[in-house]
C-alpha positions as CSV (number, residue, x, y, z in Angstrom):
1,M,-48.6,7.7,-2.2
2,L,-47.9,5.6,0.9
3,G,-49.1,2.0,1.0
4,L,-52.6,1.2,2.2
5,T,-53.3,0.2,5.7
6,G,-53.6,-3.6,5.9
7,H,-52.1,-6.9,7.0
8,R,-48.6,-7.9,5.9
9,R,-47.5,-11.4,5.1
10,R,-44.9,-12.7,7.5
11,L,-41.7,-13.4,5.4
12,G,-39.6,-15.3,7.9
13,A,-38.7,-15.9,11.5
14,V,-37.8,-12.9,13.7
15,L,-34.2,-12.5,14.4
16,A,-33.8,-11.2,17.9
17,G,-30.9,-9.3,19.6
18,F,-28.3,-7.7,17.4
19,T,-24.8,-6.5,17.7
20,L,-23.4,-5.3,14.4
21,V,-19.8,-4.6,13.6
22,T,-20.0,-2.6,10.3
23,A,-19.4,0.8,9.0
24,G,-21.9,2.7,10.9
25,A,-23.3,-0.1,13.0
26,A,-24.5,-0.9,16.5
27,L,-23.5,1.7,19.1
28,Q,-21.3,-0.1,21.7
29,V,-19.0,1.4,24.4
30,T,-15.3,1.3,23.7
31,T,-12.5,2.3,25.9
32,T,-10.9,5.7,25.7
33,P,-7.4,6.0,24.2
34,A,-4.5,4.3,25.9
35,A,-2.6,6.0,28.8
36,A,-0.9,9.2,27.9
37,A,2.5,7.6,27.9
38,T,1.5,5.3,25.0
39,P,-1.4,7.0,23.3
40,H,-1.0,5.7,19.8
41,R,-2.2,2.1,19.6
42,I,-1.0,0.0,16.7
43,L,-2.1,-3.5,15.8
44,F,0.0,-5.6,13.5
45,D,-1.9,-8.5,11.8
46,D,-0.4,-12.0,11.9
47,G,-3.7,-13.9,11.4
48,H,-3.5,-14.2,7.7
49,A,-0.4,-16.2,6.8
50,E,2.0,-13.3,7.3
51,E,4.7,-15.9,8.2
52,A,4.0,-18.3,5.3
53,G,6.9,-19.4,3.1
54,N,10.0,-17.1,3.5
55,A,7.9,-14.3,4.9
56,D,8.4,-13.2,8.5
57,W,6.2,-10.2,8.8
58,I,6.0,-9.9,12.5
59,I,7.5,-7.4,15.0
60,S,8.1,-10.1,17.6
61,T,7.6,-13.8,18.2
62,S,5.9,-12.8,21.4
63,K,2.2,-12.4,20.7
64,P,0.1,-10.5,21.3
65,D,2.5,-8.4,23.4
66,P,6.1,-7.9,22.1
67,L,7.1,-6.6,25.5
68,S,7.0,-10.1,26.8
69,Q,10.1,-10.8,24.7
70,D,11.9,-7.7,25.8
71,S,10.2,-4.9,27.7
72,S,12.8,-2.3,26.8
73,P,14.2,-3.1,23.4
74,S,17.1,-1.0,22.1
75,S,18.0,-2.8,18.8
76,E,16.1,-4.7,16.2
77,T,17.4,-8.0,17.4
78,D,15.9,-7.6,20.9
79,W,12.6,-8.6,19.2
80,T,12.5,-11.4,16.7
81,G,10.9,-10.8,13.3
82,A,11.5,-9.2,10.0
83,L,9.5,-6.2,11.1
84,S,11.3,-5.9,14.5
85,S,13.1,-2.7,13.4
86,W,9.7,-1.1,12.7
87,G,8.3,-2.2,16.1
88,V,11.4,-1.3,18.1
89,A,11.7,2.1,16.5
90,L,8.1,2.9,17.6
91,Q,8.5,1.4,21.0
92,K,11.6,3.4,21.7
93,T,9.8,6.7,21.3
94,G,7.5,5.9,24.3
95,D,4.5,7.1,22.3
96,Y,3.2,3.9,20.9
97,S,1.5,0.7,22.3
98,L,2.1,-2.3,20.0
99,K,0.2,-5.6,19.8
100,T,0.0,-8.5,17.3
101,A,-3.3,-10.1,16.2
102,T,-3.2,-13.8,15.6
103,S,-6.9,-14.6,15.2
104,A,-9.8,-13.3,13.2
105,L,-10.1,-9.5,13.2
106,T,-13.2,-8.0,14.9
107,Y,-14.6,-4.6,15.6
108,G,-16.8,-4.0,18.6
109,G,-16.0,-7.3,20.4
110,S,-14.5,-8.0,23.8
111,S,-11.1,-9.5,22.8
112,A,-7.9,-7.6,23.7
113,T,-7.0,-7.3,20.0
114,D,-10.4,-6.1,19.0
115,L,-10.0,-3.2,16.5
116,S,-12.0,-0.8,18.8
117,N,-8.9,-0.9,21.1
118,F,-6.5,0.5,18.5
119,D,-5.8,3.6,16.4
120,T,-4.1,1.8,13.4
121,L,-4.2,-1.6,11.8
122,V,-1.2,-2.8,9.8
123,L,-1.7,-5.5,7.2
124,P,1.8,-6.6,6.2
125,E,1.3,-8.7,3.1
126,P,-1.7,-10.8,4.1
127,N,-1.8,-14.2,2.3
128,T,-5.3,-15.5,3.1
129,L,-8.5,-13.8,2.2
130,F,-10.4,-11.9,4.9
131,T,-13.8,-13.3,5.8
132,A,-16.9,-11.3,5.2
133,A,-17.1,-10.5,8.9
134,E,-13.5,-9.4,9.0
135,K,-13.9,-7.1,6.0
136,T,-16.9,-5.5,7.6
137,A,-14.9,-5.0,10.8
138,I,-11.9,-3.5,9.0
139,M,-14.0,-1.1,6.8
140,T,-16.1,0.0,9.8
141,F,-13.0,0.6,11.8
142,V,-11.6,2.9,9.2
143,K,-14.8,4.6,8.5
144,N,-15.2,5.4,12.2
145,G,-11.7,6.9,12.5
146,G,-9.1,4.2,12.4
147,G,-6.0,4.1,10.3
148,L,-5.3,1.3,7.8
149,F,-1.8,0.4,6.5
150,M,-2.0,-2.0,3.5
151,I,1.3,-3.5,2.3
152,S,1.1,-5.5,-0.9
153,D,3.6,-7.5,-2.9
154,H,3.9,-8.5,-6.6
155,T,1.4,-10.6,-8.4
156,G,1.9,-14.3,-7.9
157,A,3.5,-13.8,-4.5
158,D,1.3,-16.6,-3.1
159,R,3.4,-17.7,-0.2
160,N,1.1,-20.3,1.2
161,N,-0.1,-21.6,-2.3
162,D,-3.8,-21.1,-1.5
163,G,-4.5,-19.4,-4.9
164,E,-4.5,-15.8,-3.4
165,D,-1.7,-13.3,-3.2
166,A,-1.7,-10.0,-1.2
167,L,-2.7,-7.7,-4.0
168,E,-5.7,-9.9,-4.7
169,I,-6.6,-10.1,-1.1
170,L,-6.4,-6.3,-0.5
171,N,-8.3,-5.6,-3.7
172,D,-11.0,-8.0,-2.5
173,L,-11.1,-6.1,0.8
174,M,-11.8,-2.9,-1.1
175,T,-14.3,-4.2,-3.7
176,N,-16.1,-7.0,-2.0
177,N,-17.3,-5.8,1.5
178,S,-20.7,-5.0,3.1
179,V,-19.7,-1.4,4.0
180,D,-18.7,0.3,0.7
181,S,-17.5,-1.6,-2.4
182,T,-17.7,1.4,-4.7
183,D,-13.9,2.1,-4.7
184,P,-14.0,3.5,-1.2
185,F,-10.3,4.6,-1.0
186,G,-10.0,5.8,-4.6
187,F,-7.4,3.3,-5.8
188,S,-6.9,-0.2,-7.0
189,I,-3.7,-2.3,-6.8
190,D,-2.2,-3.3,-10.1
191,S,-1.5,-6.9,-11.1
192,L,2.2,-6.4,-11.8
193,S,5.5,-7.9,-10.9
194,I,8.1,-5.1,-11.1
195,S,11.5,-6.5,-10.5
196,S,13.4,-3.5,-9.2
197,D,13.2,0.3,-8.9
198,Y,13.8,3.2,-6.5
199,P,10.5,5.1,-6.6
200,S,10.9,8.8,-5.9
201,A,8.8,11.0,-3.6
202,I,6.8,13.9,-5.0
203,S,7.7,17.4,-4.0
204,D,5.4,18.4,-1.2
205,S,7.1,19.9,1.8
206,S,3.8,20.1,3.7
207,D,3.0,16.3,3.5
208,P,3.4,14.7,7.0
209,V,4.2,11.3,5.6
210,L,7.0,12.6,3.4
211,H,8.2,15.1,6.1
212,G,7.3,13.7,9.5
213,S,9.0,13.5,12.8
214,F,11.0,10.4,11.8
215,G,12.7,12.2,8.9
216,T,12.4,13.2,5.3
217,V,11.4,10.6,2.6
218,T,13.1,10.8,-0.8
219,K,13.0,7.3,-2.2
220,S,11.7,3.9,-1.6
221,L,12.6,0.4,-2.9
222,I,11.0,-2.1,-5.2
223,A,12.4,-5.6,-5.1
224,S,9.6,-7.4,-6.9
225,G,6.5,-5.4,-6.1
226,T,3.6,-3.6,-7.7
227,T,1.9,-0.2,-7.9
228,A,-1.6,1.3,-7.7
229,T,-3.9,3.1,-10.1
230,L,-5.5,6.2,-8.5
231,K,-9.1,7.1,-9.1
232,P,-9.6,10.6,-7.7
233,A,-13.1,10.8,-9.3
234,D,-14.1,8.1,-6.8
235,N,-12.3,9.6,-3.8
236,S,-10.8,13.0,-4.1
237,S,-8.6,12.6,-1.1
238,V,-6.4,9.9,-2.7
239,K,-2.8,11.0,-3.2
240,G,0.2,9.4,-4.7
241,L,3.4,10.1,-2.6
242,L,6.0,8.0,-4.4
243,Y,6.0,6.9,-8.0
244,R,7.7,4.2,-10.1
245,T,10.3,5.7,-12.3
246,G,8.7,7.3,-15.4
247,Y,5.2,7.5,-13.9
248,S,3.1,10.2,-12.2
249,G,-0.4,11.3,-11.7
250,N,-2.9,8.5,-11.5
251,T,-0.7,5.6,-12.7
252,G,2.4,4.0,-11.1
253,A,1.8,5.1,-7.5
254,F,4.1,2.9,-5.3
255,F,3.0,4.6,-2.1
256,A,-0.4,6.3,-1.7
257,T,-2.6,7.8,1.0
258,S,-6.3,8.4,1.2
259,T,-9.2,8.8,3.6
260,F,-12.5,7.0,4.2
261,G,-15.1,8.4,6.5
262,S,-13.3,9.7,9.5
263,G,-10.3,7.4,9.0
264,R,-7.0,7.3,7.0
265,V,-5.5,4.8,4.6
266,A,-2.0,4.1,3.3
267,F,-0.8,1.7,0.6
268,W,2.7,0.4,-0.1
269,G,3.4,-1.7,-3.2
270,D,6.1,-4.0,-1.8
271,S,7.0,-5.8,1.4
272,S,10.7,-5.6,0.8
273,P,11.1,-2.1,2.2
274,I,9.7,-3.2,5.6
275,D,12.0,-6.2,5.8
276,D,14.9,-5.6,8.1
277,G,16.8,-8.7,7.3
278,T,16.5,-10.2,10.7
279,G,14.0,-12.8,11.9
280,Q,13.3,-16.4,12.7
281,S,15.9,-18.9,11.5
282,G,15.1,-20.7,8.2
283,N,13.6,-17.6,6.5
284,T,15.2,-16.0,3.5
285,L,15.0,-12.3,4.3
286,Y,16.2,-9.1,2.6
287,D,17.2,-5.9,4.4
288,G,15.2,-3.2,2.7
289,W,14.6,-1.3,5.8
290,N,18.2,-0.2,5.9
291,D,18.8,0.0,2.1
292,T,21.1,3.0,1.6
293,G,19.5,4.0,-1.7
294,A,16.1,4.6,0.0
295,T,14.5,6.1,3.1
296,N,12.1,3.2,3.9
297,A,12.4,3.5,7.7
298,A,11.3,7.1,7.6
299,L,8.4,6.3,5.2
300,A,7.1,3.4,7.4
301,L,7.4,5.4,10.6
302,N,6.0,8.7,9.3
303,A,3.1,6.8,7.8
304,T,2.4,5.0,11.0
305,E,2.5,8.4,12.8
306,W,0.1,9.9,10.4
307,L,-2.3,7.0,10.4
308,S,-2.5,6.9,14.1
309,G,-3.3,10.6,14.3
310,A,0.0,11.4,16.0
311,S,1.0,14.0,13.3
312,G,-0.3,17.5,13.4
313,S,-1.4,17.8,9.8
314,S,-3.1,15.7,7.3
315,S,-2.1,14.0,4.0
316,G,-4.6,14.0,1.2
317,G,-7.2,15.8,3.2
318,G,-7.3,13.3,6.1
319,D,-8.1,13.8,9.7
320,D,-6.7,12.5,12.9
321,G,-7.2,8.8,13.6
322,G,-9.4,6.9,16.0
323,G,-7.5,7.9,19.1
324,S,-6.8,11.6,18.3
325,G,-9.9,13.2,19.9
326,T,-10.6,15.2,16.8
327,C,-13.8,15.3,14.7
328,T,-14.4,15.5,11.0
329,A,-17.8,16.6,9.8
330,A,-19.4,13.4,8.4
331,Q,-22.5,11.2,8.1
332,L,-21.7,8.0,9.9
333,L,-24.5,5.5,9.2
334,G,-23.8,3.0,6.5
335,N,-26.5,2.2,3.9
336,N,-28.5,5.0,5.5
337,G,-31.3,5.0,2.9
338,F,-31.4,1.2,2.8
339,E,-30.8,1.2,-1.0
340,S,-28.1,-1.5,-0.7
341,G,-30.7,-3.9,0.8
342,S,-29.7,-5.6,4.0
343,T,-26.1,-4.7,4.0
344,T,-24.7,-2.8,7.1
345,W,-27.9,-3.1,9.0
346,S,-29.0,-6.1,11.2
347,A,-32.7,-6.7,10.9
348,S,-35.5,-9.2,11.3
349,S,-36.4,-11.1,8.2
350,G,-38.3,-8.9,5.7
351,V,-37.8,-5.6,7.5
352,I,-35.6,-4.0,4.9
353,T,-37.6,-4.2,1.7
354,N,-38.6,-2.7,-1.6
355,S,-42.1,-4.0,-1.4
356,T,-44.7,-1.9,-3.3
357,S,-47.1,-2.4,-0.4
358,K,-45.5,0.7,1.1
359,S,-43.6,3.6,-0.4
360,A,-40.1,4.6,0.3
361,R,-39.5,8.3,1.1
362,S,-36.7,8.3,-1.5
363,G,-35.3,5.5,-3.7
364,S,-36.9,2.1,-3.6
365,Y,-35.9,0.5,-0.3
366,Y,-37.1,1.3,3.3
367,A,-37.4,-0.5,6.7
368,W,-40.9,-1.8,7.6
369,L,-41.3,-3.0,11.1
370,D,-44.5,-4.9,12.1
371,G,-47.7,-4.5,10.2
372,Y,-48.8,-8.2,10.5
373,G,-51.8,-7.9,12.8
374,T,-50.4,-10.7,14.9
375,A,-48.1,-10.6,18.0
376,T,-44.8,-9.7,16.5
377,T,-41.5,-8.2,17.5
378,D,-39.3,-6.7,14.7
379,T,-35.8,-5.2,15.2
380,L,-33.5,-3.0,13.1
381,S,-30.0,-2.1,14.4
382,Q,-26.6,-0.7,13.4
383,A,-23.4,0.0,15.3
384,V,-21.4,3.2,15.0
385,T,-18.5,4.8,16.7
386,I,-18.9,8.5,17.4
387,P,-15.5,10.2,17.4
388,S,-14.5,11.6,20.8
389,G,-13.8,15.1,19.5
390,C,-17.4,15.6,18.1
391,T,-19.5,18.1,19.9
392,T,-22.5,17.6,17.6
393,A,-23.9,14.1,16.8
394,A,-27.4,14.5,15.3
395,L,-29.4,11.4,14.7
396,S,-32.3,11.7,12.3
397,F,-34.7,9.5,10.5
398,Y,-38.0,9.7,8.7
399,L,-40.9,7.7,10.2
400,H,-44.3,6.9,8.8
401,V,-46.9,5.2,11.1
402,D,-50.1,3.7,9.8
403,T,-52.5,1.5,11.8
404,A,-55.8,-0.3,11.8
405,E,-56.2,0.4,15.5
406,T,-59.1,2.7,16.3
407,S,-58.2,3.8,19.8
408,T,-57.2,7.4,20.4
409,S,-55.9,6.8,23.9
410,T,-54.3,3.3,24.1
411,A,-50.9,2.4,22.7
412,Y,-51.4,-1.2,21.6
413,D,-48.3,-1.3,19.3
414,T,-45.0,0.4,19.9
415,L,-41.7,1.3,18.3
416,K,-38.8,2.0,20.7
417,V,-35.7,3.9,19.5
418,Q,-32.8,3.0,21.8
419,V,-29.0,3.2,22.3
420,L,-27.3,0.1,23.6
421,N,-23.8,-0.9,24.5
422,S,-21.9,-4.0,23.3
423,S,-23.4,-6.2,26.0
424,G,-26.9,-5.3,24.9
425,T,-27.6,-3.0,27.9
426,V,-29.8,-0.1,27.1
427,L,-28.0,3.1,27.6
428,G,-30.9,5.3,26.8
429,T,-34.4,5.3,25.1
430,L,-34.6,8.2,22.7
431,A,-38.3,7.8,22.0
432,T,-41.3,5.5,21.9
433,Y,-43.9,5.8,19.1
434,S,-47.2,3.9,18.8
435,N,-50.4,3.5,16.9
436,L,-51.3,6.8,18.4
437,N,-48.7,8.5,16.2
438,A,-50.3,7.3,13.0
439,A,-50.5,10.0,10.3
440,S,-50.2,10.3,6.5
441,G,-46.7,10.7,5.1
442,Y,-43.3,10.7,6.7
443,T,-42.2,12.9,9.6
444,Q,-38.6,13.5,10.4
445,R,-37.5,12.7,13.9
446,S,-34.2,14.1,15.4
447,F,-32.1,13.4,18.5
448,S,-28.7,14.4,19.9
449,L,-26.2,11.6,20.5
450,A,-23.4,14.0,21.5
451,S,-23.3,12.5,25.0
452,Y,-22.0,9.2,23.4
453,A,-19.0,10.8,21.8
454,G,-15.9,8.6,22.1
455,Q,-18.1,5.5,22.3
456,T,-19.2,2.7,19.9
457,V,-22.9,2.1,20.5
458,T,-25.8,0.3,18.9
459,L,-28.7,2.2,17.5
460,K,-31.7,-0.1,17.7
461,F,-35.4,0.2,16.6
462,T,-37.7,-2.4,18.2
463,G,-41.3,-2.7,16.9
464,T,-43.7,-4.6,19.1
465,E,-47.2,-5.4,17.8
466,G,-50.2,-6.9,19.6
467,S,-52.3,-9.9,18.4
468,T,-55.1,-8.3,16.5
469,L,-55.0,-5.1,14.5
470,Q,-51.9,-4.1,12.5
471,T,-49.6,-1.1,13.0
472,S,-46.8,-0.5,10.6
473,F,-43.7,1.5,11.5
474,V,-41.9,2.5,8.3
475,I,-38.4,4.1,8.4
476,D,-36.3,5.7,5.7
477,D,-33.5,8.2,5.1
478,T,-31.6,7.8,8.4
479,A,-28.5,9.9,9.2
480,L,-26.0,10.5,12.0
481,N,-24.3,13.7,11.3
482,V,-21.3,14.6,13.4
483,S,-19.1,17.7,13.6
């Protein structure tokens, strides 16, 4: 039974104006993929102590744009950094646009290194924890079609002595975020320090990471590293590609791939394979990139190609990345039934609730806008990127309206459903409901957002109530299904 009509106690101040950057959050316009000459946009992170200690995990000392150091590099020493071989190899193809991030990672913002401007994010052994906002940004980026390359190191590799090493930081990203902390990628990184090994590739001639345009992968290198434990019951797309000697199946995976939402994920258990032995003076580096017993260059480059959506097929059931123009059937809204409380959504105080004064359509939580009998404005919003290749984008939600208003002709209290861009400009009003729509029970409402394909937008509900009789707008079981 739905809650009785009546006044509602105000639980807190109204929070106005929202722009969310989360997995399935506010709809804000992003640019289309980069120019055809460089369609695959890769962002290397250098904002989390990637140069601490002896590490030099950068493609160039010129940041954010390595082309400022050398606009046409031909060898690894044309750019300065232990990852310069990786960067130069991509640059020489003419198919990649590379940048370096030196500040906090964002998604849906206006900075040149905002994740919405890229297809793939590379995290080369981060040594400081990501903030809550950064974790939301990263996870949303992947869920909405981005590629994520996570490179770890052995336990205890705390290069800046802040108490956190890369494996702890990456595990924290996967298990302590507002988007999905329930083993979203289907693996966890092991707390190990494996001194040496040459992990072998599985036999799979169809896998684009092992057999990509940059060559065939046979072995990699461990020079103090770790592995991952796979959990296919949590994410069936997880796949081990190279294994520590003597291991297979769900244990000892040194390189693994997975998918999350519309995006792709890759994990590598050591930073030594990406180290090309060149970099800034004063660092102790090791040339794993060119190790003759391994095929690390092909592995790094093929994986980048796959993550960015440049390869033609998928690994572990994945789909093309954020700039590929393809579409995977998926439901994009995070916390779409509100059962995780206020995570993912941005809302006025008290809007997302499990109060027994009303009834959820399913579960315990729902969103309750207005219902105070006083002049009130409540909002609820979430940002989401609709992949450019999707021809269907069906927004739906269940709405229950009850009111103490008696008029059958005047809309005293209203609920607007709108689509906004990142600047807060209204791109379209999908519907306006009022006290005149009051009825018993929930009614499903549906709209097409196909015209916003290729954009990140904000879906926003705004409830506005007059100064006397209450009207409650109760929302549950939202969805944005794309195909």
